[in-house]
C-alpha positions as CSV (number, residue, x, y, z in Angstrom):
1,M,12.0,-17.7,-9.2
2,S,10.5,-15.3,-11.7
3,E,9.3,-11.9,-10.7
4,R,5.9,-12.9,-12.1
5,F,5.3,-14.6,-8.7
6,Y,6.9,-12.0,-6.5
7,D,3.8,-10.0,-5.7
8,L,1.7,-13.2,-5.3
9,S,4.2,-14.5,-2.9
10,G,4.0,-11.3,-0.9
11,S,0.2,-11.5,-0.8
12,A,0.3,-15.1,0.4
13,T,2.8,-14.2,3.2
14,H,0.5,-11.3,4.3
15,L,-2.4,-13.8,4.5
16,L,-0.4,-16.3,6.5
17,V,0.7,-13.6,9.0
18,I,-2.9,-12.4,9.5
19,A,-4.2,-15.9,9.9
20,V,-1.7,-16.8,12.5
21,S,-2.3,-13.6,14.5
22,L,-6.0,-14.3,14.5
23,V,-5.7,-17.8,16.0
24,Y,-3.0,-16.7,18.5
25,T,-5.7,-16.2,21.2
26,E,-8.8,-18.3,21.6
27,S,-11.0,-15.4,22.7
28,S,-13.7,-14.1,20.3
29,K,-12.5,-11.2,18.1
30,S,-13.6,-7.6,18.8
31,P,-15.0,-5.3,16.1
32,R,-11.6,-3.6,16.0
33,Q,-9.7,-6.8,15.4
34,V,-12.3,-8.0,12.8
35,F,-12.1,-4.7,10.9
36,L,-8.3,-4.6,10.8
37,S,-8.0,-8.2,9.7
38,L,-10.7,-7.8,7.1
39,A,-9.2,-4.5,5.8
40,S,-5.8,-6.2,5.5
41,L,-7.3,-9.1,3.7
42,I,-9.1,-6.9,1.2
43,W,-6.0,-4.8,0.7
44,L,-3.7,-7.8,0.0
45,T,-6.2,-9.5,-2.3
46,R,-6.7,-6.4,-4.4
47,L,-3.1,-5.4,-4.5
48,G,-1.7,-8.9,-5.2
49,S,-4.3,-9.5,-8.0
50,F,-3.6,-6.1,-9.6
51,L,0.2,-6.5,-9.6
52,Y,0.0,-10.0,-10.9
53,L,-2.3,-9.0,-13.8
54,R,0.0,-6.0,-14.5
55,I,3.1,-8.1,-14.8
56,E,1.2,-10.8,-16.8
57,K,0.4,-8.0,-19.3
58,D,3.8,-6.3,-19.3
59,G,5.8,-9.6,-19.2
60,R,8.4,-8.1,-16.9
61,D,9.0,-5.8,-14.0
62,E,11.5,-3.0,-14.6
63,R,12.3,-2.8,-10.9
64,F,14.1,-6.1,-11.0
65,E,16.1,-5.8,-14.3
66,D,19.5,-5.2,-12.6
67,L,18.8,-7.4,-9.5
68,K,18.2,-10.5,-11.7
69,R,21.7,-10.6,-13.0
70,T,23.1,-12.7,-10.2
71,F,21.7,-15.1,-7.7
72,I,22.9,-13.1,-4.7
73,S,21.4,-9.8,-5.9
74,W,18.2,-11.6,-6.8
75,T,17.8,-12.8,-3.2
76,V,17.7,-9.2,-1.9
77,P,14.1,-8.3,-3.0
78,W,12.8,-11.6,-1.5
79,I,14.5,-10.9,1.8
80,F,13.2,-7.4,1.7
81,Q,9.7,-8.8,1.0
82,A,9.7,-10.7,4.3
83,A,10.8,-7.6,6.2
84,W,8.1,-5.6,4.4
85,V,5.3,-8.0,5.3
86,T,6.4,-8.0,9.0
87,L,6.7,-4.2,9.3
88,I,3.5,-3.5,7.3
89,Q,1.3,-5.9,9.3
90,A,2.7,-4.9,12.7
91,P,-0.5,-3.1,13.7
92,V,-2.7,-6.0,12.8
93,I,-0.4,-8.5,14.6
94,L,-0.1,-6.3,17.8
95,M,-3.9,-5.9,17.9
96,N,-4.8,-9.5,17.2
97,V,-2.5,-11.1,19.8
98,R,-4.0,-9.1,22.7
99,E,-7.3,-9.3,24.5
100,D,-9.7,-6.6,23.2
101,P,-13.0,-7.2,25.0
102,I,-15.9,-5.4,23.5
103,S,-17.3,-4.9,27.0
104,E,-14.6,-2.3,27.6
105,Y,-15.4,-0.3,24.4
106,G,-16.2,3.4,25.1
107,V,-17.1,6.4,23.0
108,K,-13.4,6.9,22.1
109,D,-13.2,3.4,20.7
110,I,-16.4,3.7,18.7
111,V,-15.5,7.2,17.3
112,T,-11.9,6.2,16.4
113,L,-12.9,3.0,14.7
114,S,-15.7,4.7,12.8
115,V,-13.8,7.8,11.6
116,F,-10.5,6.2,10.7
117,G,-12.4,3.1,9.3
118,I,-14.1,5.5,6.9
119,L,-10.8,7.2,6.1
120,W,-9.3,3.8,5.4
121,I,-12.1,3.1,2.9
122,V,-11.4,6.5,1.3
123,G,-7.7,5.6,0.9
124,F,-8.6,2.2,-0.5
125,I,-10.9,3.8,-3.1
126,I,-8.3,6.3,-4.1
127,E,-5.7,3.6,-4.6
128,C,-8.0,1.3,-6.5
129,T,-9.3,4.1,-8.7
130,A,-5.8,5.3,-9.5
131,D,-4.5,1.8,-10.3
132,N,-7.5,0.9,-12.4
133,E,-7.4,4.2,-14.4
134,K,-3.7,3.7,-15.2
135,F,-4.2,0.1,-16.1
136,V,-7.0,0.9,-18.5
137,F,-5.1,3.8,-20.0
138,K,-2.1,1.6,-20.8
139,T,-4.2,-1.1,-22.4
140,R,-5.5,1.2,-25.1
141,A,-3.3,1.2,-28.2
142,V,-3.9,4.9,-28.8
143,N,-2.1,5.7,-25.5
144,K,1.0,3.7,-26.3
145,G,4.1,5.7,-25.3
146,K,2.0,8.3,-23.5
147,F,1.6,9.2,-19.8
148,I,-1.7,9.5,-18.0
149,T,-3.0,12.9,-16.9
150,T,-6.7,12.2,-16.7
151,G,-9.1,11.1,-13.9
152,I,-7.6,11.2,-10.4
153,W,-4.1,11.5,-12.0
154,K,-5.1,15.1,-13.0
155,Y,-4.9,16.0,-9.3
156,S,-1.9,14.0,-8.2
157,R,1.1,12.5,-9.9
158,H,1.1,9.5,-7.5
159,P,-2.5,9.1,-6.1
160,N,-2.1,5.4,-5.6
161,Y,0.8,6.0,-3.2
162,F,-1.3,8.6,-1.4
163,G,-4.1,6.1,-0.9
164,E,-1.6,3.5,0.3
165,I,-0.1,5.8,2.9
166,L,-3.5,7.0,4.1
167,M,-4.7,3.4,4.7
168,W,-1.8,2.4,6.9
169,W,-1.9,5.6,8.9
170,C,-5.6,4.8,9.6
171,V,-4.8,1.3,10.7
172,C,-2.0,2.5,13.0
173,I,-4.2,5.1,14.6
174,I,-7.0,2.6,15.2
175,V,-4.5,0.3,17.0
176,V,-2.7,2.9,19.1
177,C,-6.0,4.5,20.2
178,A,-7.1,1.1,21.6
179,D,-5.0,1.8,24.7
180,F,-2.7,4.8,24.9
181,T,-0.9,3.3,27.9
182,D,0.1,0.1,26.2
183,W,3.5,1.0,24.8
184,K,3.7,-2.2,22.7
185,L,0.9,-0.8,20.5
186,Y,3.2,2.1,19.5
187,G,5.1,-0.5,17.5
188,S,2.3,0.0,15.0
189,L,4.1,3.2,13.9
190,T,6.5,1.0,11.9
191,S,3.8,0.4,9.4
192,P,3.0,3.9,8.1
193,F,6.5,5.2,8.5
194,F,8.0,2.2,6.6
195,T,5.4,2.7,3.9
196,M,6.3,6.3,3.6
197,V,10.0,5.7,3.5
198,L,9.5,3.0,0.9
199,L,7.1,5.0,-1.4
200,L,8.6,8.4,-0.9
201,G,12.3,7.6,-0.8
202,V,13.1,4.2,-2.2
203,S,11.1,2.1,-4.7
204,G,8.0,4.3,-5.1
205,I,8.1,7.9,-6.3
206,P,11.9,8.2,-6.9
207,M,11.9,5.1,-9.2
208,V,8.7,6.0,-11.0
209,D,9.8,9.6,-11.5
210,A,13.2,8.5,-12.8
211,I,11.5,6.3,-15.4
212,G,9.1,9.0,-16.4
213,L,12.0,11.5,-16.7
214,K,13.9,9.1,-18.9
215,R,10.9,8.6,-21.2
216,W,9.3,12.0,-21.3
217,G,11.6,14.4,-19.7
218,H,12.1,16.2,-23.1
219,V,8.4,16.4,-23.7
220,K,6.9,19.9,-22.9
221,E,3.6,18.4,-21.9
222,Y,5.3,16.2,-19.3
223,Q,7.3,19.1,-18.0
224,E,4.1,21.1,-17.5
225,Y,2.4,18.2,-15.9
226,T,5.1,17.6,-13.3
227,K,5.4,21.3,-12.6
228,N,1.7,22.0,-12.1
229,T,0.4,18.8,-10.5
230,S,0.6,17.9,-6.9
231,L,3.3,15.3,-6.2
232,L,1.3,13.1,-3.8
233,I,-1.8,14.6,-2.1
234,P,-4.6,15.1,-4.6
235,W,-5.2,18.7,-5.2
236,F,-6.3,21.1,-7.9
237,P,-3.6,21.7,-10.6
238,K,-1.9,25.1,-10.7
């Protein structure tokens, strides 16, 4: 199967997992369950669409160049995708399969859902803005062979990854705060931790930085940009 369908496949799997978790119990869904499910749906739709459009434009995905050489190595990313979906959606699954009666909601629940719901939206906006700015930058012929340092990329070298990590931490906290005594809910921690390991240590920043270093490592402007710009958290340049 072509990598052109890799991200669409991942989005479809996310959708299936969320749908199954929603119908697991027949009780009406609480505001917390509705928000988490809707947030995940918005996230997977946006990310899946963006990644598909990107690969349609580029024609290939550099991440898979070596893996596509043999059938066995090509199965690795697809198996990894299944694990990724399960670990990422753990908070939503754990929340949706339990009873969460709105009659038991207190101030803690309302404040937690409101504050971290807003922070989730902030993370989503940051990720969307970063991805859109980079996509538009790369579509302009005048920028061919260049790297982006404008917009939100002026304040972070990987703002899209920051937004992604922020979103899943918010989802995790909303779930855990539903009931501190329910130890099963602490399984939600797999989501933000796995996201951080993936983006900070595996296929995210290390891979992107390696490609950037290969292309522009000899360019003084790139050296200055990487030296003076925050790696992840958006902040003012040095």
